[in-house]
KOLZA-200090 format. One record per residue (C-alpha): residue number from 0; residue in one letter; x, y, z. Coordinates in steps of 0.25 Angstrom, whole numbers. Layout:
<nodes>
NODE   baba   baza    east   north      up
NODE    NUM      A       X       Y       Z
...
</nodes>
This chain:
<nodes>
NODE   baba   baza    east   north      up
NODE      0      M      64    -149     139
NODE      1      D      66    -159     151
NODE      2      S      72    -155     163
NODE      3      H      74    -166     175
NODE      4      S      85    -170     183
NODE      5      P      86    -185     190
NODE      6      Q      75    -189     199
NODE      7      P      64    -200     201
NODE      8      S      59    -203     188
NODE      9      R      46    -197     182
NODE     10      R      41    -210     180
NODE     11      D      42    -212     196
NODE     12      V      37    -198     199
NODE     13      L      25    -198     190
NODE     14      R      20    -212     194
NODE     15      G      19    -206     207
NODE     16      A      12    -194     202
NODE     17      L       2    -202     193
NODE     18      A       0    -211     205
NODE     19      A      -3    -200     213
NODE     20      G     -13    -194     203
NODE     21      A     -19    -206     198
NODE     22      S     -29    -206     209
NODE     23      L     -34    -192     205
NODE     24      T     -34    -196     190
NODE     25      L     -49    -203     190
NODE     26      A     -54    -193     200
NODE     27      G     -48    -182     193
NODE     28      S     -54    -186     179
NODE     29      L     -68    -191     185
NODE     30      S     -70    -177     193
NODE     31      A     -63    -168     183
NODE     32      C     -76    -161     179
NODE     33      G     -82    -160     193
NODE     34      S     -69    -154     199
NODE     35      R     -62    -147     189
NODE     36      S     -68    -134     181
NODE     37      D     -64    -134     165
NODE     38      A     -59    -121     159
NODE     39      P     -69    -111     155
NODE     40      R     -74    -110     141
NODE     41      T     -82    -100     133
NODE     42      A     -87    -106     120
NODE     43      G     -88    -100     107
NODE     44      G     -78     -86     104
NODE     45      D     -63     -86     104
NODE     46      Q     -56    -100     104
NODE     47      W     -45     -94     112
NODE     48      R     -55     -88     123
NODE     49      Q     -63     -99     126
NODE     50      F     -56    -103     139
NODE     51      K     -54     -89     145
NODE     52      G     -54     -90     158
NODE     53      A     -45    -103     159
NODE     54      T     -33    -106     166
NODE     55      L     -23    -116     162
NODE     56      N     -11    -121     169
NODE     57      F       1    -124     161
NODE     58      I      12    -133     166
NODE     59      S      26    -131     159
NODE     60      E      41    -133     161
NODE     61      N      46    -120     161
NODE     62      T      52    -118     147
NODE     63      A      54    -107     138
NODE     64      P      41    -106     130
NODE     65      T      33    -108     145
NODE     66      A      41     -97     151
NODE     67      A      38     -87     139
NODE     68      I      22     -91     138
NODE     69      A      21     -89     154
NODE     70      A      27     -75     152
NODE     71      D      18     -71     142
NODE     72      L       5     -80     144
NODE     73      R      -4     -67     142
NODE     74      P      -6     -69     127
NODE     75      F     -12     -82     129
NODE     76      T     -21     -77     140
NODE     77      D     -25     -66     132
NODE     78      L     -29     -76     120
NODE     79      T     -37     -86     129
NODE     80      G     -41     -80     143
NODE     81      I     -34     -92     148
NODE     82      N     -25     -91     160
NODE     83      V     -12    -101     159
NODE     84      N      -5    -103     172
NODE     85      I       9    -110     170
NODE     86      V      18    -119     178
NODE     87      T      32    -122     176
NODE     88      L      40    -133     180
NODE     89      E      52    -141     180
NODE     90      L      50    -152     169
NODE     91      T      49    -164     179
NODE     92      A      41    -156     189
NODE     93      L      32    -153     177
NODE     94      V      31    -167     174
NODE     95      Q      25    -171     187
NODE     96      R      14    -161     188
NODE     97      V       9    -165     174
NODE     98      A      10    -180     178
NODE     99      L       1    -177     191
NODE    100      D      -8    -167     183
NODE    101      L     -11    -177     173
NODE    102      A     -12    -188     184
NODE    103      S     -23    -179     191
NODE    104      G     -34    -180     180
NODE    105      R     -34    -165     180
NODE    106      A     -27    -152     173
NODE    107      Q     -19    -144     182
NODE    108      Y     -11    -141     169
NODE    109      Q     -19    -140     159
NODE    110      V      -7    -137     150
NODE    111      V       6    -147     150
NODE    112      Y      21    -144     145
NODE    113      A      22    -158     141
NODE    114      D      35    -164     140
NODE    115      P      36    -173     129
NODE    116      Y      43    -183     138
NODE    117      Q      39    -181     153
NODE    118      V      24    -177     149
NODE    119      L      20    -180     136
NODE    120      A      25    -194     135
NODE    121      P      20    -200     147
NODE    122      Y       7    -192     149
NODE    123      Q       2    -189     135
NODE    124      R     -11    -196     138
NODE    125      G     -12    -185     149
NODE    126      L     -10    -173     138
NODE    127      V     -21    -169     127
NODE    128      D     -20    -173     113
NODE    129      L     -20    -159     108
NODE    130      R     -26    -163      94
NODE    131      S     -40    -162     101
NODE    132      L     -37    -149     106
NODE    133      Q     -32    -144      91
NODE    134      A     -44    -150      85
NODE    135      D     -54    -144      93
NODE    136      P     -62    -133      85
NODE    137      G     -65    -124      98
NODE    138      L     -50    -123     100
NODE    139      P     -39    -114      94
NODE    140      D     -30    -123      84
NODE    141      L     -15    -123      85
NODE    142      P      -9    -112      76
NODE    143      G      -2    -120      64
NODE    144      G      -8    -133      71
NODE    145      V       2    -143      76
NODE    146      T      10    -144      63
NODE    147      D      16    -131      67
NODE    148      F      24    -138      77
NODE    149      I      37    -143      75
NODE    150      P      35    -158      70
NODE    151      T      45    -165      79
NODE    152      Q      41    -156      90
NODE    153      L      26    -159      90
NODE    154      D      28    -173      91
NODE    155      A      40    -174     103
NODE    156      A      31    -163     109
NODE    157      G      17    -167     108
NODE    158      R      16    -181     104
NODE    159      F      18    -194     109
NODE    160      V      18    -207     102
NODE    161      E       6    -205      93
NODE    162      P       8    -196      82
NODE    163      G      -7    -190      84
NODE    164      P      -9    -185      97
NODE    165      I      -3    -170     102
NODE    166      Y      -1    -169     116
NODE    167      A       7    -156     116
NODE    168      L      11    -145     108
NODE    169      P      25    -142     105
NODE    170      Y      29    -131     116
NODE    171      D      44    -130     117
NODE    172      A      55    -136     109
NODE    173      P      71    -134     117
NODE    174      T      80    -142     107
NODE    175      M      94    -145     109
NODE    176      I     104    -138      99
NODE    177      W     118    -136      98
NODE    178      Q     122    -121     106
NODE    179      Y     136    -116     103
NODE    180      R     143    -102     104
NODE    181      S     143     -97      90
NODE    182      D     153     -87      94
NODE    183      L     164     -97      98
NODE    184      F     160    -106      85
NODE    185      G     162     -95      76
NODE    186      K     175     -91      84
NODE    187      Y     182    -103      83
NODE    188      H     176    -110      72
NODE    189      D     188    -110      63
NODE    190      R     197    -116      74
NODE    191      M     187    -128      77
NODE    192      A     184    -130      62
NODE    193      D     199    -132      60
NODE    194      D     202    -139      72
NODE    195      L     189    -148      72
NODE    196      G     189    -151      57
NODE    197      F     175    -147      54
NODE    198      D     165    -135      56
NODE    199      P     162    -133      70
NODE    200      A     149    -126      67
NODE    201      P     138    -130      76
NODE    202      G     126    -138      68
NODE    203      G     120    -150      64
NODE    204      D     131    -155      56
NODE    205      R     140    -154      68
NODE    206      T     142    -169      75
NODE    207      W     142    -171      88
NODE    208      E     158    -176      87
NODE    209      E     161    -162      81
NODE    210      Y     153    -155      93
NODE    211      F     162    -163     103
NODE    212      G     174    -157      95
NODE    213      I     170    -143      94
NODE    214      A     167    -145     110
NODE    215      R     180    -151     112
NODE    216      W     187    -139     104
NODE    217      F     179    -129     113
NODE    218      N     186    -135     124
NODE    219      K     199    -135     120
NODE    220      N     200    -122     112
NODE    221      A     191    -111     116
NODE    222      T     191    -111     131
NODE    223      S     191     -97     130
NODE    224      D     178     -95     127
NODE    225      V     171    -107     134
NODE    226      K     175    -119     142
NODE    227      Y     168    -129     135
NODE    228      G     165    -134     120
NODE    229      T     151    -140     124
NODE    230      G     142    -140     136
NODE    231      H     130    -151     138
NODE    232      Q     116    -153     147
NODE    233      A     123    -165     153
NODE    234      R     119    -165     168
NODE    235      Q     111    -178     173
NODE    236      H      97    -172     168
NODE    237      D      88    -172     157
NODE    238      S      97    -162     149
NODE    239      L     108    -173     148
NODE    240      M      98    -183     142
NODE    241      N      95    -172     132
NODE    242      D     109    -168     128
NODE    243      F     113    -182     126
NODE    244      S     102    -187     117
NODE    245      N     108    -177     107
NODE    246      V     119    -184     105
NODE    247      L     113    -198     107
NODE    248      W     103    -195      95
NODE    249      S     114    -190      87
NODE    250      Y     121    -203      89
NODE    251      G     112    -211      84
NODE    252      G     106    -216      99
NODE    253      D      93    -215     104
NODE    254      Y      84    -218     117
NODE    255      F      76    -228     109
NODE    256      A      73    -234      96
NODE    257      N      65    -224      86
NODE    258      G      70    -212      95
NODE    259      R      64    -201      87
NODE    260      E      50    -207      86
NODE    261      V      51    -210     102
NODE    262      G      57    -195     104
NODE    263      R      47    -188      94
NODE    264      M      34    -197      98
NODE    265      G      35    -205     109
NODE    266      S      34    -218     114
NODE    267      R      28    -226     125
NODE    268      D      38    -237     124
NODE    269      P      52    -234     117
NODE    270      G      58    -247     118
NODE    271      P      72    -249     122
NODE    272      C      81    -239     125
NODE    273      R      93    -237     114
NODE    274      L     103    -229     122
NODE    275      D     112    -241     122
NODE    276      S     114    -242     106
NODE    277      E     127    -239      99
NODE    278      A     123    -225      94
NODE    279      A     117    -222     109
NODE    280      I     130    -225     116
NODE    281      A     138    -219     105
NODE    282      G     131    -205     107
NODE    283      A     133    -206     123
NODE    284      E     148    -208     121
NODE    285      F     149    -196     113
NODE    286      Y     140    -188     123
NODE    287      N     148    -192     134
NODE    288      R     161    -188     126
NODE    289      L     155    -175     122
NODE    290      L     153    -172     137
NODE    291      G     166    -176     141
NODE    292      I     171    -162     133
NODE    293      A     159    -154     138
NODE    294      D     158    -145     149
NODE    295      P     158    -154     162
NODE    296      A     147    -145     168
NODE    297      S     139    -151     157
NODE    298      K     136    -162     165
NODE    299      T     129    -154     175
NODE    300      W     121    -146     165
NODE    301      D     107    -147     160
NODE    302      W     102    -138     148
NODE    303      D     101    -125     158
NODE    304      G     115    -128     162
NODE    305      V     122    -129     149
NODE    306      G     115    -118     142
NODE    307      A     119    -110     154
NODE    308      A     134    -114     152
NODE    309      F     133    -111     136
NODE    310      R     128     -97     140
NODE    311      A     139     -95     150
NODE    312      G     149     -97     139
NODE    313      R     154    -110     144
NODE    314      L     151    -118     132
NODE    315      A     153    -118     117
NODE    316      M     141    -126     113
NODE    317      C     131    -135     119
NODE    318      P     118    -144     116
NODE    319      N     107    -137     122
NODE    320      W      91    -133     120
NODE    321      H      90    -123     111
NODE    322      E      81    -113     120
NODE    323      Y      93    -110     127
NODE    324      A      96    -100     114
NODE    325      A      88     -88     120
NODE    326      S      97     -89     134
NODE    327      N     110     -91     124
NODE    328      E     107     -77     117
NODE    329      L     106     -70     130
NODE    330      V     118     -73     135
NODE    331      L     127     -77     121
NODE    332      P     120     -68     111
NODE    333      G     124     -72      97
NODE    334      K     134     -82     101
NODE    335      V     127     -96     101
NODE    336      G     122    -103      90
NODE    337      Y     114    -116      88
NODE    338      A     114    -128      80
NODE    339      P     109    -142      80
NODE    340      L     115    -153      88
NODE    341      P     127    -160      81
NODE    342      R     125    -173      75
NODE    343      G     129    -188      78
NODE    344      P     131    -200      70
NODE    345      A     115    -202      68
NODE    346      G     112    -186      66
NODE    347      T     108    -174      76
NODE    348      A      98    -173      87
NODE    349      N      93    -161      95
NODE    350      M      85    -166     108
NODE    351      Y      70    -158     109
NODE    352      G      65    -154     121
NODE    353      G      51    -149     118
NODE    354      T      39    -150     124
NODE    355      G      24    -148     122
NODE    356      V      12    -142     129
NODE    357      A       0    -151     132
NODE    358      I     -14    -151     138
NODE    359      S     -17    -161     151
NODE    360      A     -27    -170     146
NODE    361      N     -32    -168     159
NODE    362      T     -40    -154     155
NODE    363      L     -54    -150     154
NODE    364      A     -59    -147     141
NODE    365      H     -58    -133     142
NODE    366      E     -45    -133     149
NODE    367      R     -39    -141     137
NODE    368      G     -46    -130     128
NODE    369      A     -38    -120     136
NODE    370      A     -24    -128     137
NODE    371      W     -26    -130     121
NODE    372      L     -27    -115     120
NODE    373      F     -14    -113     128
NODE    374      L      -6    -125     119
NODE    375      V     -11    -116     105
NODE    376      W      -5    -103     110
NODE    377      A       7    -108     120
NODE    378      T      12    -116     106
NODE    379      S       6    -106      95
NODE    380      P      17     -99      86
NODE    381      Q      13     -87      93
NODE    382      T      17     -91     106
NODE    383      Q      29     -97     102
NODE    384      L      34     -85      94
NODE    385      A      31     -77     107
NODE    386      N      38     -87     116
NODE    387      L      51     -86     107
NODE    388      R      50     -70     110
NODE    389      S      48     -73     124
NODE    390      K      58     -68     135
NODE    391      A      52     -77     145
NODE    392      G      54     -90     138
NODE    393      G      56     -93     123
NODE    394      G      55    -108     119
NODE    395      T      55    -113     104
NODE    396      P      43    -113      95
NODE    397      T      38    -127      92
NODE    398      R      31    -122      79
NODE    399      T      37    -121      64
NODE    400      S      27    -108      62
NODE    401      V      35    -102      73
NODE    402      Y      48    -104      66
NODE    403      E      43     -98      53
NODE    404      L      40     -85      59
NODE    405      P      49     -73      53
NODE    406      E      53     -69      67
NODE    407      V      57     -81      72
NODE    408      R      66     -85      60
NODE    409      A      72     -71      62
NODE    410      A      74     -74      77
NODE    411      E      84     -87      73
NODE    412      K      94     -75      70
NODE    413      R     102     -66      79
NODE    414      P      97     -57      85
NODE    415      S      86     -65      88
NODE    416      P      73     -61      97
NODE    417      M      69     -75     100
NODE    418      P      84     -81     103
NODE    419      N      79     -96     103
NODE    420      M      76     -94      88
NODE    421      L      92     -95      87
NODE    422      T      90    -110      87
NODE    423      A      80    -111      78
NODE    424      A      89    -117      65
NODE    425      A      95    -127      75
NODE    426      V      83    -131      82
NODE    427      R      74    -134      67
NODE    428      Q      85    -143      64
NODE    429      A      85    -149      78
NODE    430      W      69    -151      77
NODE    431      Q      70    -159      64
NODE    432      A      65    -174      65
NODE    433      D      79    -179      64
NODE    434      R      86    -171      73
NODE    435      I      77    -168      85
NODE    436      G      80    -175      97
NODE    437      L      69    -182     105
NODE    438      R      70    -190     117
NODE    439      P      61    -201     120
NODE    440      K      47    -197     122
NODE    441      I      44    -207     131
NODE    442      P      34    -208     144
NODE    443      M      46    -213     153
NODE    444      W      56    -203     147
NODE    445      N      60    -196     160
NODE    446      E      65    -208     166
NODE    447      C      72    -211     153
NODE    448      N      78    -199     153
NODE    449      T      84    -200     169
NODE    450      A      90    -213     165
NODE    451      I      97    -206     152
NODE    452      F     104    -194     160
NODE    453      T     106    -201     172
NODE    454      Q     116    -211     164
NODE    455      L     121    -201     154
NODE    456      S     125    -193     166
NODE    457      R     132    -204     171
NODE    458      M     139    -206     157
NODE    459      L     143    -192     158
NODE    460      T     149    -193     172
NODE    461      G     156    -206     169
NODE    462      G     148    -215     176
NODE    463      A     144    -224     164
NODE    464      S     150    -225     149
NODE    465      P     140    -220     138
NODE    466      E     137    -234     135
NODE    467      E     134    -238     149
NODE    468      A     125    -225     150
NODE    469      M     118    -229     138
NODE    470      R     116    -243     142
NODE    471      S     111    -239     155
NODE    472      I     101    -229     151
NODE    473      T      96    -239     140
NODE    474      S      93    -249     152
NODE    475      R      86    -238     161
NODE    476      V      77    -233     150
NODE    477      D      74    -246     145
NODE    478      R      68    -250     160
NODE    479      I      60    -237     160
NODE    480      V      55    -238     147
NODE    481      A      50    -252     151
NODE    482      R      43    -248     162
NODE    483      G      34    -240     154
NODE    484      W      25    -228     157
NODE    485      V      12    -226     162
NODE    486      A       5    -213     164
</nodes>
């Protein structure tokens, strides 16, 4: 998931990075054969052992699947004879380092954690079209082929604009869902139903107005159990954009016209921003009202902050990334339930924050083959199952076949050896094409995002009305998009 705080725009930072690297690009390309040694290769024999002795560098955000893989790389090394060095960074630092590496014409990092919005969209020309490796008879196939990946995730994390090329394989899939204290909802269910006039049981059939009513009820009637009915990741940060977007989409608003396509496949020129529409302003008005009754500390929290507050017993419910289930179960075993987010006038939307793994196009031929072996292994059903069981990480499978395994299906119910699977019923609904929330996949998204969460924060602190905030964002985003993107 994205993670950064207000800063000079990525455009400014990376323009400098690319300018610094520009003089290296031609020289690096021309001298690559003379100054770089390719990975070793042994022809014939076992396809998995042909690059024995090679070393790969994998640059990644510090995510659950990477933590699990880093803790147990031996199965890959035993299978292939390839050594893997893993470098984990905060996302902004990762993006800067990847940009420099791509601009250099070399491949210090052969395997790249390709955030769809900050790496894939602006730099897809620097990544390998993986179809060429899948089609190579001298390399192992993807188990189950690309069709085993969840379709919306393959498009969102792996493709850009054109439906053919695949630049990354889906690697992780954090998704925002409704997390709630099932013990307290059980304790107060009948009283809430009588007072509110509807069944308060969380689920995709609940509306955001009903969510508001439930939160306010807890504020007034259950303070001996929790301090507040709801909490949010609403600090001036990427987390605020994520939290707000769920409401925006459910009210029929969007960042650009044809928003589902711009989010799923991407666009280099998405057209005018649509946040000044009546639907978007209505969504902002509701979100501002909802935060008015939420835990006041919400305005200081990102996803980690609201997750910690929920586990500490401060909140009855919150929207948050589903992969916090494992942490929830450690602290509140058996006391947390999971459901799709509420619906608004236009339906429901659940923000997807998944990412793919890619191969730098600067790799030499044998390096590229070795990197492909790592991608096939890292995204394989066997590795995704091992990640689910891992004590070091976890993550969520991105392959349909993994969810069909009997042991994984059994883990959807308590007691579960794979606690993230307790969210499976909720995320399966959230990943449906008409329910998944996809932010714009455009090259200049980082700048747009900063404009969005900055003005939303002004709104939440009383510095602007919802309408003023939406119109200000629209104006700023239009200027950013009009400048275009060159990389």
